[in-house]
N, C-alpha and C positions, 0 to 999 in steps of 0.2 A: 565816372572819375578815375576809377580804379585803370580801365582800358587805356585812358589818357596817359595816367602814371607808368603803366607795364611798356609804352612805346615808347616814353623818353628813358626809360632803364638800360641797362647791360647785363646782363647776366654770362658770367665766364664759364666756361665748363672745359675738358680735357683731361686723361691720364694722370697719375701721381708723378710730380717733377718738371712739371714744367712752367711752374714760375706762377701758378692764379694767384694766389694771395700775394704777391712781390707785383705781380700788374694792377691787379684791382687796386692795389694802396695807390699805386703812381697813377693811376687814372682818376682814382677818389681825387686826389689831392689836385688835379689839371682840372678836371671837371667842377669841383665843388660838392659830389653827388656824396652820401655816405654809402657806407661799403658794408654789407653783410655777408658775413663770414660762416658757411653752415656748418663748419666743422666748429666753430665755437657757439655757435647758436645751440647745438644739439645737447650739452651740459648746462646752459647757461641757466642761472638760478630766476628763477619765477618773479620777483619784485626787484626794483632796485636797490630798496633796504637791505636786502640779501645779499646783493653785490657789493653795497658799501660796506655791510660787515665784514666781509669775507678780506676787502682790500685792506679794510682797517687793521686784521690780522696780520695779513702780507705785509703791510708797511713796518708795520712793528717789528716783525721779524727779518727783518731788510735794515733795519736800526739795530738792533743788535747785532748782527753779520758784522755788519762794518767796523762796530765796537773792536768785535773780537778778532778780527783778523789785522785790525791795528795794533795790538796789541801781542799776538801769537807770534813764538817764538821759532815754532817749527813749523821749516818749508812743508813738509806733507801734510801736517793739518793743516797749516793755511791756506793749502791748494784745495781742499777738499771742503774748506769752509768756503772758498770762492766760487767755486761751483754750484754750492748751496747758494749763496747770493744770485747766482748765474740766472738759475732756478726761480728763483722767488721775485726775480725785478719783471723775467717773462712774465711772473703769475700778475703782479700788477699792472701788467702792459694788456692780461688778455680783462683783467676786470674792467679797464677801460673801455676796452671795444665792446664787450657784453652792455657795459652799461647803454652806449652809444645805441648797441643794438635793441635793448629791452625797451628804452623809449619810444622807437621806430616800430616796434613790431612787440607793444606789450602782451597782447594776446595771444601769441604762437605758443603752444607748449612745447616744454623741452620734452626729453626722451622720457623721464622719470613719470612725468605727468601721463604720458602715452603708453605706461608698463612697462619700460626699458627693464630688463633685471642684466644685469654686468654679470651675476653668478650664474647664467647657463653657460655655461663651458663645456659640457659634453659635446655641443655643437660641433665646433670647431677643434675640441681635442679630438672625438672620435671621427671628423666627417671632412676634418680641412678647411682651410682658410673661405672657399667659398660656401660650405656652412654657414661661419660667421657670416659671411656678406649678405646670406640667402635671409639669416636673422634680423641682421640690420634696417635690411630695404624698407620693410614695412613701416619703421619712425623714418625713416629718408624720405617715403613716398609723402606720407603723412605731415612731415615738417614740410614739403617742398608745395604741395597744397596749399599749406596756410598760408605760407608767403607770399606766394602768388593775390590768394586773395584779398591776403590781408594787407600789402604794401601801400602805403599812404602819399609816399613821394617818391621821387624817383628815385632808384640807386645803383651803384653796381651791386650783384649779387655772384660772390666768390664761391661755387658748387665745389663740393671736396670731391677728392679723383674719382671716386665711386661713385655718388651720387647719380649720376648724370647716367650711369650703366644698368642694367638690369638685365643678368645671365640666366635668362628662364629656361633655356634648356638643359646646362647645370643646376638650376636650382631643383629642376620637376626629378632626376635624379637622384639625386639630395634627400630631396622630400620622400621618396619610397624607402632608400634606407632609414633614414629619420622615423618615420611615422609606421615602420615593421620594428624597429626597436626600440623604442621608446616613446609609442603611442602613448603615454599621457602626457610626456611634456611638449611632443607635437602637439597637441590638442589646445594644450592650454597657452604654449609661447606663441605661435604661429598664427596670424592671420593673413593668409593666403590672399583675402580679399582687395587688399592696400599693396597687394605685388604683384609688377609687371611692368615693361618697357611702355607698355601703350600710357600707362599713367603719366608716365616723365614726359613723354612727346604729348600727350593733355593740355598739360600744365607750362609747357615750355613753348606748343604751338603760340600762346597767350601774348608771347614777350617776343618782336620785331627784330629783334638784336639778340641773337647767341654766337657770342664766339670761341670759336672752340681753338684753344693753344695747340700747335700739334707740333708733337717730340723729332729729333732728327731718329734715324733708323739706327744709329747708334748709340741710344740714348743711355743705354747701361754703363758707358762709357766718363757720363756725363759728371757724375759723381757715386759714392759709393751709397749713401740714400737710396737715390733709383735703381742699382744693380741689387738692391735687395726685398725688393718690391716682386716679387713671385709672379701675383696676380693681376701684376700690371700688363702683364702681355694680354691676359685675357681679356682685358678691357678695351685693350689697343684692336686687338683682331675679331672684335665683337661689331666694331665697325660703326657704333651707336652714335659714335661722337657729332664724326659728319652728318650721322641721319638726321639728329638735331641743330646741327648749328645754320646759322645764316650768313658766314664768315668763318673759314678755315687760317690762320694763321701761324706759319713755323715760328719755331722759337728757337733757331739752328744760332749756337753762340750766347743765347742768354745766361745758362748757369755754366760756372767755372769752377770747377771744385765745390769748394763751401761758398762762394761768393756769387756775383753776378757781373754782367758786365752792363754799365750804365746806358751808353750809348744804341747797344741793342734793345733794353729797353724803353728807351726812348723812341727807337724807330717803331717798334711794337704797339705800343699803345698812341703811336702817331695813327697806325694803318687800322687800329680798334676807333679811334675819332671820326677817320676819313669814310670809314664804312656804317657809321652811325646815320653822317650825315648824308652821305648817299642815300639811306635808306631811307630817309624823312621827306 
């Protein structure tokens, strides 16, 4: 059963800023398939009851903020309240998405259940962004394995920008430094048996349709957010997206500043569907 589910599912990969989430949701609307956003699943509450409780508090704060904004006489304070309202509306949206995913994947553990410690800051502070990616990779790989094993209905799987990449050579260098300077922390927090590009290859090999969204060469000019993603260059240079993909689709012209071109989005979605139909 799971093999048939995977054969009908679509995995979307690619570096930061390609519009994976945007494309996944557009593809989900057209196909009627649910969307699994791994970035939102990482810290998704374990139960739907927890999500409901969180969302209730979010909605209460949204109502409060609306009331405060309506009577606020100070324009500067009003702008701050509007920004906070925007954040809470996004939290409300996240709760809706997490509820859908938790119904679909009730037994996939979140990072906390797997032992993730967000306070392990020495790794990133002392050894750079690659070290933080190294630490997270053990949880990303375990989550990917669980999703592939437990998926019970065809879905669009939107993999986070770094989830389809394992910078193993860089990790080895960082591991030497970590284990030498912080041996106890390294032994306690690093499960290297769960790290390696081979694990990602093994799991995605079970999925016949893996779509790599390819950034244009001048991607850093697309938006300020993309230009600030220093590790993105390492992700792209690894060539691992292409190794995993069954089809590569350029996203030239999709992202325009802080918005997107709907015509280009429709073209990308059409190409994905065509590649899926061709492979079936």
